[in-house]
BAMI-34439 format. One record per residue (C-alpha): residue number from 1; x, y, z. Coordinates in steps of 0.1 Angstrom, whole numbers, plus 5000, padded with zeros to 4 digits. Each point is the difference from the previous one (the first is absolute). Layout:
<pt resi="NUM" u="X" v="Y" w="Z"/>
...
# end
This chain:
<pt resi="1" u="2022" v="8192" w="7293"/>
<pt resi="2" u="4971" v="5014" w="4977"/>
<pt resi="3" u="5005" v="5026" w="4971"/>
<pt resi="4" u="4982" v="5028" w="5021"/>
<pt resi="5" u="5026" v="4992" w="5031"/>
<pt resi="6" u="5028" v="5003" w="4973"/>
<pt resi="7" u="4986" v="5034" w="4987"/>
<pt resi="8" u="4994" v="5010" w="5034"/>
<pt resi="9" u="5039" v="4995" w="5007"/>
<pt resi="10" u="5010" v="5017" w="4971"/>
<pt resi="11" u="4977" v="5030" w="5006"/>
<pt resi="12" u="5015" v="5003" w="5036"/>
<pt resi="13" u="5035" v="4998" w="4988"/>
<pt resi="14" u="4993" v="5028" w="4974"/>
<pt resi="15" u="4986" v="5022" w="5031"/>
<pt resi="16" u="5033" v="4994" w="5018"/>
<pt resi="17" u="5022" v="5009" w="4967"/>
<pt resi="18" u="4982" v="5033" w="4996"/>
<pt resi="19" u="5005" v="5013" w="5035"/>
<pt resi="20" u="5033" v="5017" w="4993"/>
<pt resi="21" u="4984" v="5017" w="4969"/>
<pt resi="22" u="4970" v="5012" w="5020"/>
<pt resi="23" u="5022" v="5014" w="5025"/>
<pt resi="24" u="5018" v="5021" w="4972"/>
<pt resi="25" u="4969" v="5009" w="4981"/>
<pt resi="26" u="4969" v="5016" w="5015"/>
<pt resi="27" u="4965" v="4996" w="4982"/>
<pt resi="28" u="4990" v="5035" w="4990"/>
<pt resi="29" u="4966" v="5005" w="5019"/>
<pt resi="30" u="4989" v="5017" w="5030"/>
<pt resi="31" u="5030" v="5020" w="5016"/>
<pt resi="32" u="5022" v="4987" w="4975"/>
<pt resi="33" u="4982" v="5012" w="4971"/>
<pt resi="34" u="5015" v="5008" w="4967"/>
<pt resi="35" u="4989" v="5011" w="4967"/>
<pt resi="36" u="5024" v="4981" w="4977"/>
<pt resi="37" u="4981" v="4966" w="5002"/>
<pt resi="38" u="4977" v="5007" w="4973"/>
<pt resi="39" u="4961" v="5006" w="5001"/>
<pt resi="40" u="4984" v="5002" w="5033"/>
<pt resi="41" u="4966" v="4995" w="5017"/>
<pt resi="42" u="4982" v="5008" w="5032"/>
<pt resi="43" u="5018" v="4988" w="5030"/>
<pt resi="44" u="4967" v="4987" w="5014"/>
<pt resi="45" u="4988" v="4983" w="4969"/>
<pt resi="46" u="5034" v="4988" w="4995"/>
<pt resi="47" u="5001" v="4981" w="5038"/>
<pt resi="48" u="4965" v="4989" w="4993"/>
<pt resi="49" u="5009" v="4981" w="4967"/>
<pt resi="50" u="5031" v="4986" w="5010"/>
<pt resi="51" u="4985" v="4983" w="5032"/>
<pt resi="52" u="4967" v="4993" w="4986"/>
<pt resi="53" u="5017" v="4974" w="4976"/>
<pt resi="54" u="5012" v="4979" w="5031"/>
<pt resi="55" u="4963" v="4997" w="5013"/>
<pt resi="56" u="4986" v="4990" w="4969"/>
<pt resi="57" u="5027" v="4975" w="4989"/>
<pt resi="58" u="5004" v="4982" w="5034"/>
<pt resi="59" u="4960" v="4999" w="5006"/>
<pt resi="60" u="4993" v="4991" w="4964"/>
<pt resi="61" u="5027" v="4969" w="5003"/>
<pt resi="62" u="4989" v="4991" w="5034"/>
<pt resi="63" u="4964" v="5001" w="4994"/>
<pt resi="64" u="5000" v="4983" w="4968"/>
<pt resi="65" u="5026" v="4973" w="5007"/>
<pt resi="66" u="4987" v="4964" w="5004"/>
<pt resi="67" u="5015" v="4996" w="5034"/>
<pt resi="68" u="4976" v="4997" w="5028"/>
<pt resi="69" u="5002" v="5031" w="5023"/>
<pt resi="70" u="5003" v="4989" w="5037"/>
<pt resi="71" u="4996" v="5024" w="5032"/>
<pt resi="72" u="5038" v="5009" w="4997"/>
<pt resi="73" u="5001" v="5008" w="4965"/>
<pt resi="74" u="4969" v="5023" w="5003"/>
<pt resi="75" u="5020" v="5020" w="5029"/>
<pt resi="76" u="5030" v="5002" w="4974"/>
<pt resi="77" u="4974" v="5014" w="4973"/>
<pt resi="78" u="4983" v="5025" w="5026"/>
<pt resi="79" u="5035" v="5013" w="5010"/>
<pt resi="80" u="5014" v="5005" w="4968"/>
<pt resi="81" u="4968" v="5016" w="4989"/>
<pt resi="82" u="4995" v="5022" w="5027"/>
<pt resi="83" u="5036" v="5013" w="4996"/>
<pt resi="84" u="4996" v="5009" w="4964"/>
<pt resi="85" u="4965" v="5013" w="5001"/>
<pt resi="86" u="5017" v="5025" w="5026"/>
<pt resi="87" u="5027" v="5007" w="4977"/>
<pt resi="88" u="4983" v="5005" w="4967"/>
<pt resi="89" u="4963" v="5010" w="5009"/>
<pt resi="90" u="5005" v="5019" w="5036"/>
<pt resi="91" u="5035" v="5013" w="5003"/>
<pt resi="92" u="5009" v="5017" w="4970"/>
<pt resi="93" u="4968" v="5021" w="5001"/>
<pt resi="94" u="5007" v="5009" w="5036"/>
<pt resi="95" u="5037" v="5016" w="4992"/>
<pt resi="96" u="5001" v="5037" w="4995"/>
<pt resi="97" u="5018" v="4995" w="4967"/>
<pt resi="98" u="4976" v="5015" w="4974"/>
<pt resi="99" u="5019" v="5018" w="4974"/>
<pt resi="100" u="5032" v="4978" w="5003"/>
<pt resi="101" u="5009" v="4975" w="4975"/>
<pt resi="102" u="5021" v="4969" w="4995"/>
<pt resi="103" u="5015" v="4988" w="4968"/>
<pt resi="104" u="4979" v="4973" w="4979"/>
<pt resi="105" u="5032" v="4978" w="4998"/>
<pt resi="106" u="5001" v="4996" w="5038"/>
<pt resi="107" u="4961" v="4991" w="5002"/>
<pt resi="108" u="5005" v="4975" w="4973"/>
<pt resi="109" u="5032" v="4983" w="5015"/>
<pt resi="110" u="4983" v="4998" w="5034"/>
<pt resi="111" u="4968" v="4987" w="4985"/>
<pt resi="112" u="5020" v="4972" w="4986"/>
<pt resi="113" u="5019" v="4993" w="5030"/>
<pt resi="114" u="4966" v="4998" w="5019"/>
<pt resi="115" u="4986" v="4976" w="4969"/>
<pt resi="116" u="5029" v="4976" w="5008"/>
<pt resi="117" u="4998" v="5001" w="5038"/>
<pt resi="118" u="4960" v="4997" w="4998"/>
<pt resi="119" u="5005" v="4971" w="4973"/>
<pt resi="120" u="5023" v="4980" w="5020"/>
<pt resi="121" u="4981" v="5003" w="5032"/>
<pt resi="122" u="4963" v="4999" w="4985"/>
<pt resi="123" u="5009" v="4970" w="4975"/>
<pt resi="124" u="5021" v="4982" w="5028"/>
<pt resi="125" u="4967" v="5003" w="5025"/>
<pt resi="126" u="4974" v="4993" w="4974"/>
<pt resi="127" u="5013" v="4975" w="4976"/>
<pt resi="128" u="5038" v="4990" w="5003"/>
<pt resi="129" u="5007" v="4995" w="5035"/>
<pt resi="130" u="4988" v="4975" w="5026"/>
<pt resi="131" u="4966" v="5005" w="5017"/>
<pt resi="132" u="5005" v="5013" w="5036"/>
<pt resi="133" u="4982" v="4976" w="5024"/>
<pt resi="134" u="4975" v="5015" w="5023"/>
<pt resi="135" u="5022" v="4992" w="5031"/>
<pt resi="136" u="5026" v="5024" w="4986"/>
<pt resi="137" u="4981" v="5025" w="5017"/>
<pt resi="138" u="5014" v="4990" w="5034"/>
<pt resi="139" u="5035" v="4995" w="4987"/>
<pt resi="140" u="5027" v="5022" w="5019"/>
<pt resi="141" u="5011" v="5012" w="4965"/>
<pt resi="142" u="4966" v="5012" w="4992"/>
<pt resi="143" u="4992" v="5015" w="5034"/>
<pt resi="144" u="5037" v="5017" w="5003"/>
<pt resi="145" u="4998" v="5013" w="4964"/>
<pt resi="146" u="4965" v="5014" w="5005"/>
<pt resi="147" u="5014" v="5021" w="5030"/>
<pt resi="148" u="5027" v="5015" w="4983"/>
<pt resi="149" u="4978" v="5008" w="4971"/>
<pt resi="150" u="4975" v="5016" w="5023"/>
<pt resi="151" u="5029" v="5019" w="5018"/>
<pt resi="152" u="5018" v="5009" w="4964"/>
<pt resi="153" u="4965" v="5014" w="4988"/>
<pt resi="154" u="4993" v="5021" w="5032"/>
<pt resi="155" u="5036" v="5016" w="4998"/>
<pt resi="156" u="4996" v="5007" w="4962"/>
<pt resi="157" u="4966" v="5013" w="5002"/>
<pt resi="158" u="5007" v="5024" w="5033"/>
<pt resi="159" u="5028" v="5012" w="4981"/>
<pt resi="160" u="4984" v="5009" w="4970"/>
<pt resi="161" u="4971" v="5017" w="5018"/>
<pt resi="162" u="5028" v="5024" w="5018"/>
<pt resi="163" u="5016" v="5007" w="4967"/>
<pt resi="164" u="4967" v="5009" w="4985"/>
<pt resi="165" u="4991" v="5019" w="5029"/>
<pt resi="166" u="5031" v="5021" w="4994"/>
<pt resi="167" u="4980" v="5016" w="4970"/>
<pt resi="168" u="4964" v="5000" w="5014"/>
<pt resi="169" u="5000" v="5038" w="5003"/>
<pt resi="170" u="5010" v="5005" w="4964"/>
<pt resi="171" u="5037" v="5004" w="5001"/>
<pt resi="172" u="5020" v="4988" w="4970"/>
<pt resi="173" u="5036" v="4999" w="5013"/>
<pt resi="174" u="5015" v="4975" w="5020"/>
<pt resi="175" u="5009" v="5000" w="5037"/>
<pt resi="176" u="5016" v="4977" w="5025"/>
<pt resi="177" u="4976" v="4972" w="5010"/>
<pt resi="178" u="4994" v="4996" w="5039"/>
<pt resi="179" u="4988" v="4976" w="5023"/>
<pt resi="180" u="4994" v="4962" w="5000"/>
<pt resi="181" u="5026" v="4979" w="4984"/>
<pt resi="182" u="5014" v="5033" w="4983"/>
<pt resi="183" u="5020" v="5006" w="5032"/>
<pt resi="184" u="5022" v="4970" w="4990"/>
<pt resi="185" u="4998" v="4997" w="4960"/>
<pt resi="186" u="4994" v="5023" w="4972"/>
<pt resi="187" u="4977" v="4975" w="4981"/>
<pt resi="188" u="4978" v="4979" w="5025"/>
<pt resi="189" u="4975" v="4996" w="4975"/>
<pt resi="190" u="5023" v="4981" w="4977"/>
<pt resi="191" u="5014" v="4981" w="5029"/>
<pt resi="192" u="4965" v="4990" w="5010"/>
<pt resi="193" u="4995" v="4988" w="4963"/>
<pt resi="194" u="5029" v="4980" w="5001"/>
<pt resi="195" u="4988" v="4984" w="5034"/>
<pt resi="196" u="4967" v="4993" w="4985"/>
<pt resi="197" u="5012" v="4980" w="4971"/>
<pt resi="198" u="5024" v="4981" w="5020"/>
<pt resi="199" u="4972" v="4991" w="5023"/>
<pt resi="200" u="4980" v="4990" w="4968"/>
<pt resi="201" u="5031" v="4976" w="4990"/>
<pt resi="202" u="4998" v="4983" w="5035"/>
<pt resi="203" u="4965" v="4995" w="4999"/>
<pt resi="204" u="5002" v="4985" w="4965"/>
<pt resi="205" u="5032" v="4982" w="5003"/>
<pt resi="206" u="5006" v="4997" w="4963"/>
<pt resi="207" u="5024" v="5013" w="4974"/>
<pt resi="208" u="4978" v="5026" w="4980"/>
<pt resi="209" u="4991" v="5017" w="5036"/>
<pt resi="210" u="5036" v="4999" w="5009"/>
<pt resi="211" u="5011" v="5015" w="4966"/>
<pt resi="212" u="4975" v="5027" w="5004"/>
<pt resi="213" u="5014" v="5011" w="5035"/>
<pt resi="214" u="5035" v="5000" w="4989"/>
<pt resi="215" u="4990" v="5022" w="4970"/>
<pt resi="216" u="4980" v="5021" w="5024"/>
<pt resi="217" u="5031" v="5007" w="5022"/>
<pt resi="218" u="5026" v="5002" w="4970"/>
<pt resi="219" u="4978" v="5028" w="4985"/>
<pt resi="220" u="4987" v="5018" w="5033"/>
<pt resi="221" u="5034" v="5001" w="5017"/>
<pt resi="222" u="5018" v="5021" w="4972"/>
<pt resi="223" u="4970" v="5023" w="4995"/>
<pt resi="224" u="5003" v="5006" w="5039"/>
<pt resi="225" u="5039" v="5006" w="5000"/>
<pt resi="226" u="4990" v="5027" w="4971"/>
<pt resi="227" u="4973" v="5015" w="5021"/>
<pt resi="228" u="5024" v="5001" w="5029"/>
<pt resi="229" u="5028" v="5017" w="4983"/>
<pt resi="230" u="4976" v="5025" w="4983"/>
<pt resi="231" u="4985" v="5009" w="5035"/>
<pt resi="232" u="5035" v="5007" w="5012"/>
<pt resi="233" u="5010" v="5019" w="4971"/>
<pt resi="234" u="4967" v="5023" w="5004"/>
<pt resi="235" u="5000" v="5003" w="5034"/>
<pt resi="236" u="5030" v="5012" w="5020"/>
<pt resi="237" u="4984" v="4993" w="5032"/>
<pt resi="238" u="4987" v="4965" w="4991"/>
<pt resi="239" u="5005" v="4976" w="5031"/>
<pt resi="240" u="5033" v="4985" w="5001"/>
<pt resi="241" u="4992" v="4968" w="5013"/>
<pt resi="242" u="4973" v="4989" w="4976"/>
<pt resi="243" u="5007" v="4973" w="4977"/>
<pt resi="244" u="4986" v="4992" w="4968"/>
<pt resi="245" u="4976" v="4970" w="5004"/>
<pt resi="246" u="5014" v="4978" w="5026"/>
<pt resi="247" u="5005" v="5015" w="5035"/>
<pt resi="248" u="5039" v="4999" w="5010"/>
<pt resi="249" u="5010" v="4985" w="4968"/>
<pt resi="250" u="4990" v="5012" w="4966"/>
# end
C-alpha cells in the first residue's frame, strides 16, 4: 500500500469520526449565520474563494504531474473542472445573496478542506497513482460511475436553479421550496452532490476519490439535517413527509 493510500484512508476515517460533531454543530453561514464567529466577508466572494482553490489545486497537480494523460484521465479532469468552475465562478454570482456575509474562519476552513481533497485527487492522477489505460473508458466501473455522476450533477444543478429562482423577483426572505425532488427531501441539491462524487469514486476506483466521496457525505448529510430542522422550525406548514436528504430515510 502506498503512502498516498494510507493518507487517504486516514483522511477518510477522520471524516467519519467528525460526523457526530457536525451533527451537533452547524457551520454559521447561509440561513444559519451568526455574528459571533469573528470577521466576515461577502457571501458570494466567500463561496468563490473557498471553491476556486479546489479547481486551481487539482488542475495544477494534474496538468503539471509527470503521468501520461490518457482519455479516461482527461474525463476525470473535465468533470472535476466543470463542477468547480460552476461552483466557484458561476453559481455564487447567480445567487441573490448580495449584502449577506459569512465568517472568514468558515471560508478558510472550507478552503483548507478543498485543498486537501483536491491535492489528494489531483496529485494521485497527475503523479502518484498509476496511469489509467485507454481501455479503462470501456470498463463497467467507468461507465457506471459516469452515469451516476451525471445523475448527481443533474439533480444538483436543477435543485440549485429552483432555490435561486425563489428569489429571482428580489425577495430576501426564505420560502418553502417546491417541485422536483423537493417533494421528497429538503436538500436535493446536497443529495445530488453526494451522488456526483460517489459516481466519481466509482469511475476512478481509487482511495483518494473514495475519501472525497465519504467526506462529501460526512459534510453534507449533517448540513442537510440542520436545514431540515430549520425549515420545520420556521414553517409550521412544512410538508411532514419530507426527509432531509435521502428519500424515506434521512
